[in-house]
C-alpha positions as CSV (number, residue, x, y, z in Angstrom):
1,X,4.3,-68.8,-37.5
2,X,7.7,-67.5,-36.7
3,X,7.5,-65.1,-39.5
4,X,4.2,-63.6,-38.5
5,X,5.5,-63.6,-34.7
6,X,9.0,-61.8,-35.8
7,X,6.7,-59.2,-38.1
8,X,4.4,-58.2,-35.4
9,X,7.8,-57.6,-33.0
10,X,9.2,-55.7,-36.0
11,X,6.1,-53.5,-35.9
12,X,5.8,-53.5,-31.8
13,X,9.8,-52.5,-31.7
14,X,9.5,-49.7,-34.5
15,X,6.2,-48.5,-32.8
16,X,8.0,-48.2,-29.2
17,X,11.0,-46.5,-30.9
18,X,9.0,-44.0,-32.4
19,X,7.4,-43.7,-29.1
20,X,10.3,-43.1,-27.2
21,X,11.7,-40.5,-29.6
22,X,8.4,-38.7,-29.4
23,X,8.6,-38.7,-25.6
24,X,12.1,-37.6,-25.9
25,X,11.3,-34.8,-27.9
26,X,8.6,-33.7,-26.2
27,X,10.4,-33.7,-22.7
28,X,12.6,-31.0,-24.8
29,X,10.0,-28.9,-25.9
30,X,8.4,-28.4,-22.3
31,X,12.1,-28.2,-20.7
32,X,12.4,-25.6,-23.3
33,X,8.9,-23.8,-22.5
34,X,9.8,-23.7,-18.7
35,X,13.1,-22.3,-19.7
36,X,11.7,-19.7,-21.1
37,X,8.9,-19.0,-18.7
38,X,11.6,-18.6,-16.0
39,X,13.8,-16.3,-17.8
40,X,10.6,-14.2,-18.2
41,X,10.2,-14.5,-14.7
42,X,13.6,-13.4,-14.0
43,X,13.4,-10.6,-16.2
44,X,10.2,-9.0,-14.9
45,X,11.7,-9.3,-11.2
46,X,14.4,-7.2,-12.8
47,X,12.0,-4.7,-13.2
48,X,10.6,-5.0,-10.2
49,X,13.8,-4.7,-8.4
50,X,14.5,-1.4,-10.5
51,X,10.9,0.4,-9.2
52,X,11.7,-0.8,-5.2
53,X,15.1,0.7,-5.8
54,X,13.6,4.0,-6.9
55,X,11.1,3.9,-4.2
56,X,13.6,3.6,-1.4
57,X,15.9,6.7,-3.1
58,X,12.2,8.4,-2.8
59,X,11.4,7.4,0.8
60,X,14.6,8.3,1.8
61,X,14.8,11.8,0.0
62,X,10.9,12.3,1.9
63,X,12.7,11.2,5.2
64,X,15.6,14.0,4.6
65,X,13.4,16.6,3.7
66,X,10.9,16.2,6.5
67,X,14.0,16.1,9.1
68,X,15.5,19.0,7.8
69,X,11.9,21.1,7.7
70,X,11.0,19.6,11.5
71,X,14.6,21.0,12.8
72,X,14.0,24.0,11.2
73,X,10.7,24.6,12.7
74,X,12.6,23.5,15.9
75,X,15.0,26.1,15.9
76,X,12.5,28.8,14.6
77,X,10.8,27.8,17.9
78,X,13.6,27.9,20.2
79,X,14.6,31.3,18.6
80,X,10.8,33.0,19.0
81,X,11.0,31.5,23.1
82,X,14.3,33.2,24.0
83,X,13.3,36.4,22.2
84,X,9.8,36.6,23.8
85,X,11.9,35.9,26.9
86,X,14.1,38.5,26.4
87,X,11.3,41.2,25.5
88,X,9.0,39.7,28.8
89,X,12.6,40.5,30.9
90,X,12.8,43.9,29.5
91,X,9.2,44.6,30.0
92,X,9.4,43.8,33.8
93,X,12.3,46.0,33.8
94,X,10.5,49.1,32.7
95,X,7.0,48.8,34.6
96,X,6.2,50.7,37.4
97,X,3.4,49.0,39.0
98,X,2.1,45.2,39.9
99,X,-0.7,45.9,37.8
100,X,0.6,46.8,34.8
101,X,2.9,43.9,35.4
102,X,0.0,41.4,35.5
103,X,-1.6,43.0,32.3
104,X,1.8,42.2,30.5
105,X,2.5,38.7,32.2
106,X,-1.4,38.0,30.7
107,X,-0.2,39.4,27.5
108,X,2.5,37.5,27.2
109,X,0.8,34.1,28.1
110,X,-1.5,34.4,25.5
111,X,0.9,35.2,22.9
112,X,2.8,32.0,24.0
113,X,-0.2,30.3,23.3
114,X,-1.1,31.5,20.1
115,X,2.7,30.8,19.1
116,X,2.6,27.5,20.4
117,X,-1.0,26.6,18.4
118,X,0.9,28.1,15.3
119,X,4.1,25.6,15.9
120,X,1.9,22.5,16.2
121,X,0.2,23.6,13.0
122,X,3.2,24.0,11.0
123,X,4.4,20.7,12.5
124,X,1.2,18.9,11.4
125,X,1.5,20.4,7.9
126,X,5.1,18.9,7.2
127,X,4.4,15.8,8.4
128,X,0.7,15.5,6.3
129,X,3.1,16.9,2.9
130,X,5.2,13.9,4.0
131,X,2.9,11.5,5.0
132,X,1.5,12.5,1.1
133,X,4.7,12.0,-0.8
134,X,4.9,8.4,0.9
135,X,1.8,7.5,-0.3
136,X,2.5,8.9,-3.8
137,X,5.6,6.5,-3.5
138,X,3.8,3.6,-1.9
139,X,0.9,3.9,-4.4
140,X,3.5,4.2,-7.5
141,X,5.5,0.6,-6.1
142,X,2.3,-1.3,-6.0
143,X,1.2,-0.3,-9.2
144,X,4.6,-1.7,-10.7
145,X,3.8,-4.6,-9.0
146,X,0.5,-5.4,-10.1
147,X,2.0,-5.0,-14.2
148,X,2.5,-8.9,-13.5
149,X,-0.5,-10.2,-15.8
150,X,-2.8,-12.4,-13.8
151,X,-4.1,-15.9,-14.3
152,X,-8.0,-16.0,-15.7
153,X,-10.5,-16.7,-13.0
154,X,-13.0,-20.0,-14.3
155,X,-16.3,-19.6,-12.5
156,X,-18.0,-22.7,-11.8
157,X,-21.2,-22.9,-14.7
158,X,-25.0,-22.9,-13.1
159,X,-25.9,-27.0,-12.7
160,X,-29.1,-27.4,-14.9
161,X,-30.4,-29.0,-11.6
162,X,-31.3,-25.7,-9.5
163,X,-34.8,-24.6,-10.3
164,X,-35.9,-21.3,-11.6
165,X,-37.9,-21.0,-8.1
166,X,-34.4,-22.0,-6.2
167,X,-32.4,-19.1,-8.3
168,X,-35.2,-16.4,-7.0
169,X,-35.1,-17.8,-3.8
170,X,-31.1,-17.3,-3.6
171,X,-31.4,-13.9,-5.2
172,X,-34.2,-12.7,-2.9
173,X,-32.1,-13.5,0.2
174,X,-29.4,-10.8,-0.8
175,X,-31.0,-7.5,-0.2
176,X,-31.7,-9.1,3.0
177,X,-28.1,-9.4,4.0
178,X,-27.2,-5.6,2.8
179,X,-29.7,-4.5,4.8
180,X,-28.7,-6.0,7.4
181,X,-25.1,-4.9,7.1
182,X,-26.1,-1.3,6.6
183,X,-28.2,-1.8,9.2
184,X,-25.1,-2.9,11.4
185,X,-22.4,-0.2,10.3
186,X,-25.1,2.5,10.9
187,X,-25.2,1.6,14.8
188,X,-21.9,1.3,14.6
189,X,-21.2,5.2,13.3
190,X,-23.8,5.9,15.8
191,X,-22.0,4.3,19.1
192,X,-18.7,5.9,17.3
193,X,-20.3,9.5,17.5
194,X,-21.4,9.2,21.0
195,X,-18.2,8.7,22.2
């Protein structure tokens, strides 16, 4: 009996020792996998940081070029306004009647109005160009962020308990919801047009 008990304890001891050895090895394997995954994440962050730095440099150059264009536009506006004012004063000096003076003044006002419209159009063109450049940089940054692999989405399987009639009833409701959504959207656009 004691021999059988010793034999049983010996088998159990070797089994437990083997189990402990496997647990140590599996822990080390899990730790290695975790370390490798962490290193891969750090490497992927390196590329993202470079991409963000490039985007920052591009945004800085875009803002500087836009500011330069706007300052040049402002200088042109001031120069044109001063030139027009000097020409108007010179015309006033050579007018002989009040009627000629009023006619000249009307022409000057129309020219000033057209100049203002042209200047606003130039400013809007500069700002639109800058906005387009910023969008390009932003879209390049978002595509760099979206390169990271995504986990697959698991979908639930249909339960066998749902009957064919219930599935058809669920499908029949969808077009009604879409029609309601379209009707709401049309109503919103009509309200916006009225304003």
